[in-house]
N, C-alpha and C positions, 0 to 999 in steps of 0.2 A: 504492501502499498504503499504509495507516497506520500510525502510530506506534505498537511497544508501548515501554513504561517497561519499566526494572529495579530490579531492589534485589540487591547482594550484600552475603553472607551469610559469609568468610571471616576466621577467623583470622590464615592464614601469612601474610602482606602482598606475599613473590613472588609465591604461587593470585593472591593477589588481586589483584593487578598485571598479571599475567593475563589472568581473562577479563573486567576495565577494557581493557582491550588488545580486546580480541574483541569487544569488545561497539564501542566508539570506529569500529572497523574495520567493523561491518554497521552500513548508513544508519540502518534501520529501526529502530536500536536508539535510546533515550533512554537512560543511568544517570541515576536522582535521586539514587540516595548509595551508601552503601555499607559496612556496616559488619567487628567483629573481634564483638562476641556478640550475639547472638538477641536480648538484653534489650533493647541500644540501639535498637535498630530497630523495637520495638515499635508506637512513635509515630509512624512513615512507616506504617506499615502499616495502622496504624489508622486516617489520619488524610485520603493519595493511593487512590487507585485503581493501583495496581503490577501491573500484568501480567503479567510473569514476574519470581518470584525465583527465583534461584542461591543452595540454601542443604548448605554443608558439612553430616556428620556428625562430625564430633569439636571441638563448641564448645564456650569455656570455659564453664564456672555448670547450663548446659542444651544437651542433645545437640540436633543438626538437626532429627532423629524427633520428638523431647517435645516442641521446642519446632512441629512439625507439626501435632499432634495433638492441641497447647493455642489453636492458631486457629480458632473459626469457624467461621469465609469467606479461608481463604489463597486469592493466585492461586496461576496457572500454576506448578509447581519446578519446577525440574533441580535435581537434585544432584550437586551435586560430594566427588569423596571416594574417599581415597585405598585403601577397603576396603568390596570388592566383599561380602564377608558380609551387608549392610546395603542386598543392591538388594531381596530379597522385601519387606521390611519397609513399602520406598520406596514397593513398588509400590500395596502394599496399602493405602497408604497415598494412592493414583490421585499419584501424579508423572508429570509428564511425559515425562521420562526420565531414565537413571542417565549419569552425566560420571564415570568410570571414570579418575582420576590416573594420569599425565599422561594429558591430552587433543589432539588437533588443531583447529586452525583449522574443519578441514575438518568433521571431527565434533559440533564445538559447531554451529556450521551444520542438522546435521541435525536434532541441539535444537529451535532453533529454528524451520526447516520444518514440522517437528510442529505448532508452534503455530498457524503463521502458517496453513494445514491443518486447523486444526479452526477459525481466527477468520472463512475465506472456506467453509465450509460453514454455517459457523450464520449470515450477512451472507446467503449464496441462499438458505433456509428463510425467509429475514425476509417479515415479510406488516408490507409497509409505511405497512397504512391501520389494524391493529386487535393488538392481541394479548392475547395469554391467560393467565389470573394464579390459579390452586387456590388456592380457600381451604373448608376445614373439609370436603374428599370434592367441591366443586361447583370445574365448572373454568368459570370467566367469557371470553367476548370484549368486553374494553372498545376504544372508540374508539380509536386513540392525539388524533386531535383536539381532545374533547372533555377529556386535561388534562387538570388546567393545573400539579400537583407533584403532584410526591410525595414520601412523608414517613417516613424509619425510622426501626420502633421496636423496639429489637433485634432480635431475626431473621423478622420482617416487616417489611412493610410499606404502610402505606397511601396508595391513587391517589386524590387527588383530583380528579376533574371536578368539570365547566359544571353540574354535578344531584347527583349522589352519589360517596360516598365507599365503598371495596372496598377492603379486607384483602389483602393478596396471603402467602402463602410464602411467600416471596422476601427477598434480604438484599439493601441495593443494588448489589452488586457488577456483581452477576448480573444485575439488570433492569439501566443504564446498559446492559449490550451487549445487553441485547431489544430497546434502539427506536432510534428514529432520529435523524438529525443533528441534526434541530429542539431533544433537547437535551439538555442542558447535567448536568456535578453543579456546584452554584457551591459547596456547602458536603458535610461530611462525613454529611451528615445529609438532604438537601436534593437533588432534581435540581427541574429547571426547564423547563416547554417553551417553548423561545426562542423560539419564533411569539408566543406570547401576553402577551410582556413590553408594560406598558403605561407603565409611569413608572418613574425609579430614588430611593429617597429615599436619601443616605446614600451609605451601604453593604450598603444593603437594593433585594433585588425587588421589583417591584409588578404583581401579578397577578390580574385583577378583585375586588381590593381586598384581596386574602391577600400580607404582608406575608414575604419569604421570603431569610434572610439569607446575606450575600457568603463564603465563608472565605478569607482572605488565602492558606494555603496551595493553595489551589485557581485562583491566577492566575497558578500558574508552571509551566503542564505544556506539552507540544508540540501540538494542537492546537489548529484555526482558531475553535471553540466557547471557550475561555478566553484566547482573541487578547482575544476580547471582553468578558471581565470584566478585563482589565489594564487595557483602557481605559477601563474607570466606576471602578476602583481612581485614576486618574492625576485621571480630572476631581474625587472625591472629592481629592484629595489637595489637587492645588493647592485645591479652595472650603475647603478647612477652614487650610492655608495664612495666604489671603486672608483670613479671620479673624480669627485667634490676631494679622495685623498690623495688623489693622485697627481691635482692642484698644488696642496700647500709643500 
């Protein structure tokens, strides 16, 4: 089972600690960070692939519902609150589940199971040779083996192949979930085809003479693909250290 990354937004420390403890007890979950205010969480949600957001409703400055509405591409969200009257509003925003405090570990696991089943169903329907993308009313088939990299442009993605460029009406976060294991999100705006990497120049990956940056925040994720990026950074930082000391 793939690791699922999590972020917690909860202003009550005891409730936050309960969630962190439940996440820690669940082997397939990894907590990236926890926050009291949704405004503090914006940076990590914008820059990292977050699979699950545990979101309280009654928060300082901005309610959980208002925060969820403000996000263009929110991760799978589980509402955690003591107020049942927000349930309908939460489901209208396509939340995965609604945990009414106080909730048990067993109830928590049921919420996680919903996300795992959804991800499993998505993977079982995945065609590993090609994907279909929608743009301007057309649906186009793209051979995965020909994709060099994918670049984010606001609400759209530019899929760059060995011979063409296609614009897809999908976010980068959703795109990475539709791709096979050869694809790595190496930067907040870039996905690369790991199988086509030619060389590494500094902290840039070169594919077909195209240089793609590596973001430092994407080196800390739990999966094997990003362990590859960790090796790249170790080599780069070692070479940089040597160059600086050669000048002394």
